[in-house]
N, C-alpha and C positions, 0 to 999 in steps of 0.2 A: 679547350688552345692550350696550346707544352708552356709552360714557363719558362724564356729562353737562359732568364738563370741558372735556371735549378732544369733548361736536359746542357749548358756549356760545362758547369758544377760533377754533371754526374759520368763524364766526357771526360772528362778532365780524371778524375777519378780510375778511369778503368781503363787508360792510354793504353799505358806501357803492356800490356798483359793484350788487346780493345783485338789484334790480328790474329793466336791463340786463339781465345775464346771463335772469333768468326767461323775458321777452320773445324771444330770443335759441333761448333752446335752446333751446323750449314749440312755435316756429312761431309765438307770438302764440296757442296754442291754450289756454293756463295764464287766457283771460279770458275765454271759453268756461262751462269747468271753476267759472271762481266767479260768474258767472248762474247753471249750474245750482242752486252753495247755498243764492244768496242766491235768488235765485225756492223754493225749496224754504222757505227762512227764511220769509219773505215771506204765505206763504199760511197757517201755521201764529199769524201777527200780537202777539206776544214783542214785554211793555213794558220784557223785562230781554235785554239781552246778553251775555253772555260771553264772547269770543271770544278761544280760549288759542295760546300758539303764533303769537300774531299777529302775528311778523316786523316787517315795516314799513309795517303800518297797511294792505297789499292793502284782506282779503276786511273790518274795521273800516268801513274809505273806502264802499265797494264793499253795506255794512249800509246804511249810514248817507241811503246817496242813496236806496237804498230803498223806505224804510220810512218813514213818516212822521219831520216835526219831535221831537216829544217820546219817541221808540225810544232809550231808551238807553244804550246802549252801555260798554262795557268790552275793549279791549285788552290782552293778561295776556304775557308773553314773560319767560325766563329769561334774556334777554342785549339790557344795558344797550347794545350799539352802535346794535342796529336797533330798537331803541327809540327813537338819538334818531335815527334815520332819519324812523321813521313821527314823531317829534314836526313832526322840522323841516316833509313830506308835507301836516302843520296844520297849520303854522302859513301855509302859502303858500297853499291854500285859502280855500274863503270859509268867514271866519271864525262867519258864523252857523249854516251848515248842515251845520258840520261839529262844532258847540258840544259836544253831545250826548256826542263821543267820553270818555276815559276813557283814557292809558293810566300801565300801573301793573306793576313788576317784581315779578313773580309764578311758582313753579317750579307745572306743570300734577299737582308728584308729591304737592302740598301745596300746598293751593287757596287766599289766606288770604284769603277774603267765608265767610262762616257760612250754616250747612246750607237748605237750601229758600229759596233766594232770589233765581233768578233765573231766568222765561221759559226760555231756553238758552243750550245751551252749543254752540258752530262750535270743528270746530280744522281746519287745511287744509294734510294735507301736514307736521305736525307731530306721529301719536301715531306713526311711523314715528323716529322721534328721538328717544322719551322709555327710557331707565332698566327702567321697571316699566311693563308699559302697563295691567295690571292695579287696581294702585295708581292713579297716573292716572286710570281709568272709574272704579273704583268717587269717587271725586272727584271727579269730572265728575256721580255720579249722585249726591254727600253737598248740590252746589251746585241743584243745579235744582227746582222747584218742585216738588212733590208732587200737585199735583191738571192739569196739562197741560202738566210741562215736555220739552223731546225734548228730543234729542242728534244734533248733524249733524260725521258725517267725513267731509271728503275727503281724499281716501290713496290714489297710487301703490300699484295692484297688483300680482299677475301675469294680466299681458294671453294669449288666446285664444291657444291650440299652434300654428295654423300661421305665428302674429304675433311670436310670440316667438323665433326665432331673426332676425326682422331686429330687432328692440326691443333685443336687450341689443345686436348688434353696435354697433346706431347708441351706447347708454344706455358703450362700453365701446371707443371703439376712437373718435369723434367729438366724441362730445358732450363727456368733457375736456380734447380740446386744444380745442374752442371757443374753452369757460367757460376754462379761462387763460391764455387770449389778450384778453377778457371782464375776468378781475379778475386775474388775474394767482397764480392759485392752483389747481393743478392739482391735487390734493392731499384739496381740497375733495371733489373734484369725481368723483375717485377712491372717496373713503368712501360720492357720495351713489348711486351704482353699484351697488353689493354694498349697502345697506341697501332697496337695491329687490328684488335679486334675494333678498337671501334676507328681502323682505319677506312673512307669510300670504298668500293667496290670503282672496278675501272674506267664503268662506263662512267664512271659519277666524279671520274679523274678525268676522262677528259671531257666531259661540259666544261671542265673546272679550267685546263687548258683554255678549254674554246673559248672562253669569257675573258681569259688572259690575251686576246686577239691573237690565238696564233690558228695557223686554218688545215687542212689535211688532217688533220690528227687522225691515230693510227696506235690500236692497245695488242701489243703480244703476251697472252695468255705468259705461262712460267710456269713449272710442273706444281697441276694439276690449279693454275689458279693463284696457287699464295701470293704468282710474286708475276707482275705483267713489267713489258719491256713499252714504255709512250717515245712515240715519234709526230712533232709537229713541225709545222713550218712558219715562217713568221706574216 
C-alpha cells in the first residue's frame, strides 16, 4: 500500500522535470495513451469533467483542447508542487482556450466535491499511487452523475506474458538510470518500477471498479497489455 506522505514528497521533488521525464522514458508513447483517453471521453460528450491526480495538467489540457469550449474541467491533485507546474503551463498557454480549466488541491480518497456533480471522472497513472483504491473509487462513484456518469482510468497494467521479461528489464535496469539523469531522483523511479510490478492486472482492476458500484466496465489493453484504459458507467 503506497504511503501518501512519501508519494506526495516524491512527486514534489520531481515536479519541475516531470513532463520531460515522461516524454523521454516513454519514448513519447504517453502522448498516444493520452489521445486514446481523450478520444473515449469525447464520445461521451460530457459538460463537466473532474481530472483526478491531474499532476502537471497534461490530461486536463488535452481534454480542453479536444472538447467544446463550454466544457468545464477541474484538475485536482494532492501534491501542490505538481499543481504549481500545471498553473504555470496554463498561464503560458492561450488564456481563452484554457479558461475553463480550474486546478485545485484535493485528495482522491476524500474528493471535495458534492454528490452527483460531474459527468466524467478521469484519472491517469494515479490510481496506482492511492493508499486505498476502494475508497477512492467509491468517492469517484459518489461525485459522478447518476444519469450518464462515466469513469475513465488510464493506468499501467501487467503486460502479455511474452513481453513481460523485456518490459521489466527496462523498468528495473534502464528506466531508473535515465530518470536519474533527467530528474536527479533515481529513488522516485525505483518506486515507479515497484509500483507497476505489484499492481493488479486489468481484469483484477475491473473487479475493483465493479466492487465500488460501477457497471458496464471494460478494459482496453494498450502497448502489449502494459497499460490499460478502463471505462465504467455509474
